[in-house]
N, C-alpha and C positions, 0 to 999 in steps of 0.2 A: 532815267531809271524809273521803274514802277515798283509799287509796294505790293507784297503778297501777304495774305492773312491766313491763319489757321483757324477755322471755325465753321459755323453753319452759314447757309445762305442768309441774306438780309431778311430779317423778319422771322427767321426760324431758329430761335434761341432756346427752346425748351430743353432743360437738363444739360445745357452746354456751358462750360466756363467761358470767361471773357476771352475773345480771340487773341491769339498771339500773332505777331507780324514781323517780317524782316524784309530787307531790300535784296534784290537779286538782279544781276546784270541780264541774265537770260532766264526769266521766270518759266518759260515753257519747257526748258530742257536741262537746265543746270542749276547748281546751288552755289551761292556766293562762297568764295574761298574761305573767308573767315568762319562762316557758318559750317562749312564742310569740315573744317578742322575741329570745330566743337563737337559735331556729330561723330566724327571719327574717333575722338577721344573718349566718348561715352562707352561704358562697359556693356550696355544693353544693345541688342541688335536693333538697328534703325535703317529703314529704307524709304524711298519716295517713288511715286509714279506720276505720270501725267494724267490728264482727265480720262484717257482711254484705258488706263491701267498699265501702260508700258513703264517698266522700271527705269528711272532716271538717275537714281543714286542709291548706294547701300554702303554701310561701313564694314569694318573688318569683323566686328562681333557678329554681324549677320552672316557673313561668309562662314565663320567658324561654326555657327549653329546649323546652317543649311548643308555644309560639307560640299558646296559647289558654288561657283561664281556665275550668277546669271548674266545674260548679255544685255548691256545697256541699250535701251531703245527697242528691244525685241521681246525680251522675257516679260510676261504679263502677270500682274496682280501679286505674285509672291515668288521669291527666288528659290524656294525649296523644290526638291526633285519630285516628291509626292506629298500629298496632304490627306489627313484623315480626321474624322470627327473623334471625340474622346472615346466613343464606344467601338472604334475600329472601322466604322463605315468609311469608304473612300469619299474624299471631299474634292470635287473638281476645283481647279484654280479659279474659274470664273464664278464660283459660288463661295469663295473664301471670304473672311471678314473684310479684307481690303476691297474686294469687288462689290460687296454689299454696300459699303460706305460710298463708293463712287456712284452706285446706282441710286442710292437714297439721298445722298448729299448731307448726311448727318453722321456725327462721330459715334463710334461704338466703344464701349469700355469693358475690358476684361473678358473678351470672347475666347473660349478655350478650344484648341485644336492640337493636332499632332503632325509634326513634320518628319518625313522620312528622308534620310541621307542616301546617296547612291550605294553606300556599303551596307544598307539595311537597318542602320541604327535609327530608332525612333525617338524624337525629342518632343515631349509635351510642352506646350507653351500657352501663354495668354497674349492676345493681340489687343492693341489699343489704337486702331486706325482713326485718323482725323482728316476730314476733307480740307483742301486748300482753295481759297477764293481770291480773286484779284479785287482791286478797289471798286470795280463796278459790280461785284457780287457774282462774277462768273466762275464756275468751277474750273480750276486749272490743274488739279491733281490731288494727291493725298500723301500724308506721311504716316508711317506705321512704326510703332515701337513694340518689340516682342520681349516677353519675359520668360526665360527658360525655367521650366518647372521640374527639371530632372531631379535636382536635389530635394525639392519639396515632395516629389513623388516617391523618392527613395525613403525619405523620412516618414511619409504617410504609410507606405507599404510596410516599413519596419515597425511602425507603431501599430498597424493593423495586425501584423503577425504576432507581435508581443502581446497585444490585447487578446488575440485568439488563444495564445498559449496560456495566458493568465486565466481566461474564462474556462478553458478546458482542463485546467489543472485539478487533480484530486485534492491537492493541499489547499488550505485556506490562505488566501493572499489578501492582505488588508493594508491600506495606507492610512496614515493619520498625520495631522499637523503637529506642530510643537506644543500645542495646548492639549494634545491627546484627543482631539476630535476626529472621528472616522470620516475620511473623505473618499475612500474607494473600498469596494467589497465585491469579491468574485463569487462564482457559484459554489466553489469549494468551501468558502466561508459560510455560505448559506446552508450547505449540507451539514457542515460540522456543528454550527452553532444554532441553526434553526431560524435565524432572522433573514428576511429578504433585504436586498440593498435599499429598497425604498423605506423600510422600517428603521434601518440603523444608521444610514449615512447622515452625518450631522450630529449624531449622539456621541457622548464621551466613551472612550475605549473601556473605561472602568465598568461599564454595563456588563462586560464579560468577565470581570475579575471578582472572585469571591471576597467577601468583606475582610476575611483574615489574611488576604494577600494584597490589599490595596497599597501597602508600602512598597510593592515591587515596581509600580508604575513610575513614581518620581525618580527612582534610581535608573530605570531604563531610559527615560527622557533625558536625564542628566548625561548619561553616557552617549546618547545619540547627538545631543547638542555639541559634545566634544568631538564628534565625528567618528566615534567608535562603532564597531560592529559587534553584535552579540550572536554567537553561534550555539545552536543546540541547547538552549536553556530549557530544562524540563520543569514544568509547572502544572498547575491545575486551573481550568477556566470553567465558567458556568454557561450552560446553554439557555436558550429561551425558555424551555420548559422547567428550568431550575436544576436539572441534573448536572453533575460535574463530569468533566472529561479531562483525562491526562493528555497533555500535549508536549511536543518538542517545538520550541520557539526559536526562530532566527530573525533578528532585527537588523536592518541596514539603514543608514542615513539616506534621505532624498535631498539632492543638492540642486540649487538653481544654476543657471548658466554661468554666473559669476563665481560659483563654488560655495555659496552660502548654504548651510544646512537649513532646509525649510520644512522638513517632515521626516517621517520614517515609514519604511515598508516592513511588514511582518509576514512571515510564512509560518503557519501553524500546522503541525502534522499530528493527527490522532495516534497516540502510542498506547492506547488502552490494550489492544491485543498483544503488543510486544511486552507490556508490563505483566499481563496475565501469563504469557509464555515464560517470562523470567521467574515469576512466582512459582509456576508449576515446576520449572527446572530446579529451583532451590528446594521445593518440597520433595521432589524425587531424589535429589542428592541426600537430603536429610533422612528420607525413608531408606535409601540404599545403605547409608551409614548405619542406621539403626538395625537393619536386617543383617548386615555383615557382622556387626558386633554380636547379634543374637546367634548367628550361625557359628561363629567361633566359640561362643559360650556353650552352645549345644554340642559341638564337636568335642570340646574339652570334657563335657559331662559324659558323653558316650564312651570316650576312651577310659575315663576314670571308672565308670560303672562296669564296663566290659572287662576291665583288668581284674576285677574281683572274682569273676567266674572263669577266666581263661587260664589254662594250665601251661601253655607255651606261647612264645612270641608269635609263632605262625598262626596259632588259633586266635590270638588277640587281633592280629592284622586282618584275618578273614572275617571275624565277627564284626569288627568296626567297619570294614569295607561294605559288608552286606547291609548293615544298618544305615550307613550313609547313602547307599544306593537306593534303599527303600524311601528315604527322605527325598532324594532327588526325583524319584518317580512321582511321589506325592506332590512335590513342588511344581513339576511340569504340568499338573492338572490345573494349577491356578494361574498360569501365565496367560495374558490376554492373547487372543488369536489375531488381533489387528495391531497395527503400529500407530494408530491414532492416539496421540498423547492427550489431546483435548478431551475433557470429560472423562478422564481415566478414573476408575473406581476400583476398590479392593475386589479382586476376583475370588470366586468361590467355586467349589465343586460339590458333588453329592457323595453321601456315604457309600451308596451302592457302587458308584464308579470307582471310588477309592479302594473298596474291597476287591473289585475285579482287577485293578491294577496291581495291588500287593500280591494277590494269589495267582496272577498270570504265569509266573515261572513254574507253577506246580501242576498246570494242566497236562494231561497225558496225551492229548492230541485229538484230532477230529474223529478218529475211529473208536474212541472210547465209548462203551455202551451207556455210560451215564457221566454227567459232570462231576468233577471232584468236589465242587462246592455249590450249594444251592442257597440263594439269598431270597428271603421272603419278607413280606411286611412293607410298611411305608418307607419311602426314601426321604432323606432330609438333606437340605443344603448345609454345607459346612465351609468355613473360611477362616482366615487368620491363623492364630496359634492352634486352633482346634484341629486343623489339617495335619500339622506336625505331630500333635499328640496322638491322634487316631492312627496316623501312619506308623509311628513307633509301636503302638500297642498291637495293631494288626500284624505288623512284621514279627513281633515276638511270638504271637499266637501261632502264626504260620510256621516260623522256624522250629518251635517246639513240636508242633504237629508233624513236621517233616523228620525230626530226629527221633521222636518217641511215640507219636500218635498216629492218627488216621492217615496222614500224608506220607508216612514211612512205608506203607504197603500199597500195592496197586489197587486193591479193592476198597481201600478206606475212603470214607465220604465225610464231608463237612456240611452241617446244616446251620445256617446263620439266619436267625429270625430277628426282625425289628418290630418294635411297637412303641406307641406313644402312650404315656401314662401321666395325665395332668401336666405338670410342668417339668416332667422328666422324660428322657428317651432311654429305652431299654434295648440293649443288644445282647442276644444269647448265642453263644458259640458252642455248638455241640458236635463232638466227634463220635463216629461209630465205624464198626467193621475194621478197626485197627488192631494192633497187638494188645494182649492183656495188660491192663493198667495196674502197676504196682507202686507208682510214684504218688506220694500223698501230699507233698509240699515242695516248694522251690526255695525255702529258707530265705537267705539274704541275696538270692540271685538277682540278675538284672530285672526280670519280670516283676518280682516283688517290690524292688526299689522304684521301678518305673510306675507301678500301680500307686504307690504312696505319693510319689512326687508329682505325677501327672494327673491321675484320675481324681485324687482327692483335692489337690491344690489348684490345678489349672481348670479342670472340668467340673469341679464341685460335685463329684459323685463318689461311687464306690464300686469295687470289683470283688467278686466272690468266685472262687474256683471249687468245683466239686469233682473228685476223682471217682467215677463210677466204673464198675467192671467192664461195661461196654464202651467206655471212653470218657474223656475229660469233658466237663461242661463248665463254661465260664459265663457268668452273668455280669454285664457291664451296664451300670446305670449312671447317666450324666444329666446335668441341668441343661435344659433347652436354651436358656439364655447365655450359656457359655460356648455355644457352637460357632459364634463369630460370623455368621453370614447375614 
């Protein structure tokens, strides 16, 4: 019997471990039975060739990886059906790691390649080919061990996909150890907090926490050590520039392979816009509640005041309906033309537009030789409660004119002039070409009560009526700072 050795040629030992050796009955073509049993039992693919590269032995693990059984003594260099380099370039069998080792006579460690099975499945692997020499130093063959990288590749691809997801996430994703030191920082965190990964990795997480909230971190770490998860915890954090940001925080334990908690991952989402939207919603609800209450109060006042001058239920119903309709028309002028809630402000209209709206039902048509009402002078914006007050006053003026004054006849005309006078605004309502005027006062009617309650109290002004033979003249003076726009 002769002795075989695994290693380099004599005198060529650079980078090679001490040679291994075993005895074989037929060193040129066969493996000792006891050695064969050992190689067969190993979970890694192992095969051998002679000095020309013809396969002389392979174990079951090699067959499983290759998906095919090579022919002993005829198949060369590698038992796989096809070979590729890691980049997908075809790799001829006579250029594979085993062939290179046989040509150079020295071992190779961890060469990467890809084997393709007949069914098309590709298996990435590492090759560890080692030349075999006899006692005289002659090359007799080589042995190769293959390490299947499929699982590692899957893990690597999964890790790469996960890393890509983390990096592309709009949310801030941060990892820290159990001491609260930041160990991972994605681009979302950089956008939200202003720190780059290089600036903040290795720093304590408390750098992001306002001083008045530092007590939150010990509680979070304690819960993480117990293996608990924290979902949607709303809090406030500090950016690099010192500004505060409202966030929703989710924290999960990071575990080692043996299940120990070794850190925590945090996902922080900026909820500033959501909070603003909620605040705006609450503001709108409060505003709507306030306005609805005011509307009911106003409707109640209209009914009470109208009842004093109405002779019949039908007259009362008609009067109240007309006055509420006038208010509805005025309110329509203040409704925003868009549905954008953000940046919503109190809407306003102008006095001229309000006058035109209130008097629109009294126009005689396009073929009229002259307009029923002529408005002159500067226009002014009005908003808030002033719109309601002016709408009621103008409605009363127009209703009385339609019953008794210039609007009760086809040829009657209204002149409405506006002018500014220091801190007051003056509106003069003049009727002409109507029926003869014999009415001198409206006593305790709606108009008088409205003038006292609205003009004096709400608009900070005064109203004066003068019944002239040619028609009624009304002078309305209000404080400019009460116009509410």
